C-alpha positions as CSV (number, residue, x, y, z in Angstrom):
1,M,85.6,126.8,117.4
2,A,86.6,123.2,116.8
3,V,89.0,122.7,114.0
4,V,88.6,119.6,111.7
5,P,91.9,117.9,110.9
6,L,92.8,117.7,107.2
7,V,94.1,114.3,106.2
8,G,95.6,113.9,102.7
9,L,95.1,110.9,100.5
10,P,97.1,110.4,97.3
11,T,94.8,109.5,94.4
12,D,95.0,106.5,92.0
13,R,94.8,106.8,88.2
14,I,91.9,104.9,86.8
15,L,90.1,104.4,83.5
16,Q,86.5,104.9,82.9
17,G,86.1,103.8,79.3
18,P,88.6,105.9,77.4
19,H,88.8,108.5,80.0
20,R,91.4,108.9,82.8
21,F,90.4,109.9,86.3
22,L,92.1,110.5,89.6
23,A,90.3,108.8,92.4
24,A,90.5,107.4,96.0
25,G,88.6,104.4,97.4
26,E,85.3,105.3,99.0
27,K,86.1,103.0,102.0
28,Y,89.0,105.1,102.9
29,I,87.2,108.4,102.4
30,R,84.4,107.3,104.6
31,A,86.8,106.0,107.2
32,V,88.5,109.3,107.4
33,V,85.2,111.2,107.8
34,E,83.3,108.8,110.0
35,A,86.1,107.2,112.1
36,A,88.6,110.0,112.3
37,G,86.1,112.9,112.2
38,A,88.5,114.5,109.7
39,M,88.1,116.1,106.4
40,P,89.7,113.9,103.6
41,V,91.8,116.1,101.0
42,L,92.5,114.2,97.8
43,L,95.9,114.9,96.5
44,P,96.4,114.6,92.7
45,S,98.9,112.0,91.6
46,L,100.4,113.5,88.5
47,Q,103.7,113.2,86.5
48,P,105.8,115.0,87.1
49,A,104.7,115.0,90.7
50,L,103.4,118.4,92.1
51,D,105.3,120.1,94.8
52,A,104.6,118.0,98.0
53,G,105.7,120.7,100.4
54,A,102.9,123.1,99.4
55,W,100.3,120.4,100.4
56,L,101.9,119.2,103.5
57,E,102.0,122.9,105.0
58,R,98.2,122.6,105.2
59,L,97.7,119.0,106.2
60,D,97.2,117.5,109.7
61,G,97.8,113.8,108.6
62,L,98.6,111.5,105.7
63,L,96.7,108.4,104.8
64,L,98.5,106.1,102.2
65,T,95.8,103.9,100.8
66,G,95.7,100.6,99.3
67,A,95.2,100.2,95.4
68,V,95.0,97.8,92.6
69,S,98.4,98.9,91.3
70,N,101.9,97.8,92.5
71,V,104.9,100.0,93.2
72,E,107.2,99.7,90.0
73,P,110.3,97.5,90.7
74,H,112.8,100.0,89.5
75,H,112.2,102.0,92.6
76,Y,113.7,99.2,94.9
77,S,115.5,96.8,92.6
78,D,117.2,96.1,89.3
79,E,114.6,93.3,88.5
80,P,112.3,93.9,85.6
81,S,108.6,94.0,86.2
82,W,106.5,90.9,85.3
83,E,104.3,90.9,82.4
84,G,100.8,92.2,83.3
85,N,101.9,93.7,86.5
86,P,99.5,96.8,87.1
87,H,101.5,100.0,87.7
88,D,100.7,103.6,88.4
89,P,103.8,105.6,87.9
90,A,102.0,108.9,88.9
91,R,100.9,107.5,92.3
92,D,104.6,106.2,92.8
93,A,106.0,109.6,92.0
94,T,103.6,111.3,94.2
95,S,103.5,109.1,97.3
96,L,107.3,108.4,97.2
97,G,107.9,112.1,97.2
98,L,105.4,112.8,99.9
99,I,106.6,110.3,102.5
100,P,110.1,111.6,103.3
101,Q,108.8,115.2,103.6
102,A,105.8,114.3,105.6
103,L,108.1,112.4,108.1
104,A,110.5,115.2,108.2
105,R,107.8,117.6,109.2
106,G,106.5,115.3,112.0
107,L,103.1,114.8,110.1
108,P,101.3,111.7,111.3
109,V,101.2,108.9,108.7
110,L,99.1,105.9,108.4
111,A,99.8,103.5,105.5
112,I,97.6,100.6,104.5
113,C,98.7,97.8,102.2
114,R,100.2,99.6,99.0
115,G,100.9,102.4,101.4
116,L,102.9,100.1,103.6
117,Q,104.9,99.1,100.5
118,E,105.4,102.8,99.5
119,V,106.8,103.8,103.0
120,N,109.3,100.9,102.9
121,V,110.5,101.7,99.4
122,A,110.6,105.5,100.1
123,L,112.9,104.9,103.0
124,G,115.2,102.5,101.3
125,G,113.6,99.1,101.7
126,R,113.0,96.3,99.1
127,L,109.9,94.4,98.0
128,H,109.1,91.0,96.9
129,Q,107.3,91.5,93.4
130,R,105.4,88.2,93.9
131,V,105.4,87.0,97.4
132,H,103.6,83.7,96.2
133,D,106.7,82.8,94.2
134,V,109.1,83.1,97.0
135,P,110.1,79.7,98.6
136,G,108.7,79.4,102.1
137,L,106.2,82.2,101.8
138,A,102.5,81.8,101.4
139,D,100.1,83.3,98.9
140,H,98.8,86.5,100.3
141,R,96.5,87.5,97.5
142,E,92.7,87.5,97.6
143,D,90.6,84.9,95.7
144,A,89.2,87.1,92.8
145,G,86.5,84.4,92.2
146,T,84.9,84.9,95.6
147,P,82.5,87.7,96.7
148,I,84.0,90.9,97.6
149,D,82.9,90.6,101.3
150,T,84.8,87.3,101.4
151,Q,87.9,88.8,99.8
152,Y,88.0,91.5,102.4
153,G,87.1,89.0,105.2
154,P,89.7,87.5,107.7
155,A,92.4,85.5,105.7
156,H,95.2,84.6,108.3
157,V,96.4,85.6,111.7
158,V,99.3,88.0,112.3
159,H,101.4,87.7,115.3
160,L,101.8,91.0,117.2
161,H,105.3,91.8,118.5
162,P,105.3,92.4,122.3
163,G,105.7,95.9,123.3
164,G,104.6,97.2,119.9
165,W,101.9,99.7,119.3
166,L,99.5,97.1,117.9
167,A,100.1,94.9,120.8
168,G,99.1,97.7,123.0
169,M,95.7,98.1,121.2
170,S,94.9,94.4,121.4
171,D,93.9,91.9,124.0
172,S,95.5,89.1,122.2
173,A,99.0,88.3,120.9
174,Q,97.6,87.5,117.5
175,V,94.7,88.8,115.5
176,W,92.9,87.9,112.2
177,V,93.3,90.2,109.2
178,N,92.4,90.3,105.6
179,S,95.0,89.7,102.9
180,L,94.9,91.3,99.5
181,H,98.5,91.9,98.4
182,G,100.9,90.3,95.9
183,Q,103.9,92.4,96.9
184,G,105.6,92.2,100.2
185,I,108.5,93.3,102.3
186,A,111.8,91.7,101.2
187,T,114.1,94.0,103.2
188,L,112.8,96.4,105.8
189,A,114.0,99.9,105.6
190,E,116.6,100.9,108.2
191,G,115.1,102.3,111.3
192,L,111.6,100.9,110.9
193,L,110.5,98.5,113.6
194,I,108.4,95.3,113.1
195,E,104.9,95.5,114.6
196,A,103.3,92.2,113.3
197,T,104.3,89.1,111.2
198,A,102.4,86.5,109.2
199,P,102.8,82.8,110.1
200,D,105.1,82.5,107.1
201,G,107.4,85.3,108.6
202,L,106.4,88.0,106.2
203,I,106.3,91.4,107.8
204,E,102.7,92.6,108.0
205,A,103.0,95.9,110.0
206,F,105.7,98.2,111.1
207,H,106.1,101.5,112.9
208,G,108.6,104.4,112.7
209,P,111.0,105.4,115.3
210,G,111.1,108.7,117.2
211,P,108.4,110.9,118.7
212,G,106.3,111.3,115.4
213,F,103.6,108.8,114.3
214,L,104.2,106.3,111.5
215,L,102.2,103.1,111.4
216,A,101.9,100.8,108.4
217,V,99.8,97.7,108.1
218,H,99.3,95.2,105.2
219,G,96.1,93.5,106.5
220,I,93.1,95.2,107.9
221,R,91.2,93.9,111.1
222,N,87.5,94.6,111.0
223,G,87.7,97.1,108.2
224,V,89.3,100.3,107.4
225,S,87.2,102.3,109.8
226,H,88.3,100.2,112.8
227,S,92.0,100.6,111.9
228,I,91.6,104.3,111.4
229,R,89.5,104.7,114.6
230,S,92.2,102.9,116.6
231,T,94.7,105.3,115.4
232,V,92.7,108.6,115.3
233,P,94.5,110.0,118.3
234,S,97.6,110.3,116.2
235,F,95.8,112.8,113.8
236,R,94.0,114.9,116.3
237,P,96.9,116.3,118.5
238,S,98.6,117.4,115.3
239,A,95.8,119.5,114.2
240,R,97.1,123.1,114.6
241,P,94.8,126.0,115.6
242,V,93.7,126.7,112.0
243,A,94.5,125.2,108.7
244,N,97.7,123.6,110.1
245,T,99.5,127.1,110.4
246,P,101.3,128.4,113.5
247,R,100.1,131.1,115.6
248,D,102.0,134.2,116.7
249,A,101.5,137.1,119.0
250,A,99.9,139.2,116.2
251,S,97.0,136.8,116.0
252,E,95.9,137.7,119.5
253,V,95.8,141.4,118.4
254,A,93.9,140.6,115.1
255,C,90.8,139.0,116.8
256,P,90.7,140.3,120.5
257,S,88.1,139.2,122.9
258,A,87.3,142.8,123.9
259,H,85.6,145.4,121.7
260,V,88.0,147.2,119.4
261,R,87.3,150.0,117.0
262,A,90.2,150.3,114.6
263,K,90.4,151.2,110.9
264,P,91.8,148.1,109.2
265,R,94.4,148.2,106.4
266,P,93.9,146.0,103.2
267,H,95.1,142.6,103.9
268,S,96.2,143.6,107.4
269,R,96.3,141.1,110.2
270,R,95.1,143.9,112.4
271,A,91.8,144.1,110.7
272,R,89.3,143.7,113.5
273,C,85.8,142.9,114.2
274,A,84.1,144.7,117.0
275,A,82.7,141.5,118.5
276,G,82.4,140.8,122.1
277,S,83.7,137.2,121.6
278,R,85.4,135.5,118.7
279,S,82.4,133.0,118.4
280,A,80.1,135.9,117.6
281,A,81.8,136.6,114.4
282,S,82.1,134.5,111.3
283,P,84.0,131.3,111.9
284,R,85.8,131.6,108.8
285,W,86.9,135.2,109.6
286,N,88.0,134.0,113.0
287,A,90.0,131.3,111.3
288,W,91.6,133.8,109.0
289,C,92.6,136.1,111.9
290,R,94.4,133.3,113.6
291,T,96.6,132.3,110.8
292,S,100.1,133.5,110.1
293,P,101.0,136.4,107.7
294,A,102.9,134.0,105.5
295,T,99.7,132.0,105.0
296,H,97.7,135.2,104.1
297,A,100.1,135.8,101.1
298,A,99.7,132.2,99.9
299,R,95.8,132.2,100.0
300,S,93.0,133.9,98.1
301,F,91.0,134.3,101.3
302,P,90.1,137.0,102.1
303,P,89.7,137.7,98.4
304,T,89.7,141.5,98.4
305,S,90.5,143.3,101.7
306,S,90.3,142.4,105.4
307,R,87.6,145.2,105.7
308,T,85.3,143.4,103.2
309,I,85.4,140.2,105.3
310,T,85.2,142.3,108.6
311,V,82.1,144.0,107.3
312,R,80.4,140.8,106.3
313,A,81.2,139.2,109.6
314,C,80.0,142.0,111.6
315,R,76.7,142.5,109.7
316,K,76.0,138.7,110.1
317,A,76.6,139.1,113.9
318,S,74.5,142.4,114.0
319,L,77.6,144.1,115.5
320,P,78.8,147.8,114.8
321,L,81.4,148.1,112.0
322,P,84.8,149.2,112.8
């Protein structure tokens, strides 16, 4: 049974009338589904932030999306924020807490626009609050007076660093990207490696060191789906057999390929389905069988007893009950 990778996306806090909602951009959700063949999991951005470790145990990748808001400057400098600067403290708290733990676990991370800035800040880097006010740097913001397609269209080239990951994905040393950010990297966090720069020298992309996958980009070439499709191999190898949980020797006993007739114990991993093959029984039951005992204790599935699920699976497959 193919396992669909689960990719987490931190949500943004938005207002609809007087009501607050947590949401993620449709273009990012569609890209995860259509380009990566993965299942997007929206991670609630709250204050105080929820326990990141509980989420990361079940995820196969993390996508840090762009957003209207900017990272609050107190996370990376002593400078006050400028008047009218849009902030989302809950998104800051959530993302900045997720990033170090995700990287420590070896979880693949793809960061776009605000996500790039979050990664740099989370790892100790600094940002320019207003890139366009920095001498020698260009204005990297979109023109809000133009149609949305124009805003997300090609805005400037970026120079790809030889030997980098992006250079290996491109036939050219420079590519056109869109540009919709007011903040930018002032100091790159220690250990991060530059992937691309704008003509004014601003860092537009970087990757992380080591065997894990961490790629962050400011501008997008040919849309979010193209960017995710280019990096989708990073998510798939990380997809563990079921729900991001390790397998152990007992899992082979739990769902054997041969016919087994044994009386299951409540919530036992030795609960068995008398199936001639794993595919004959319920996919959800097979998935449950292959997870670790620690995961069983943390989940509500199966809801009552392993025998209940076994009976349902075997009846569905027209097999004898254990």
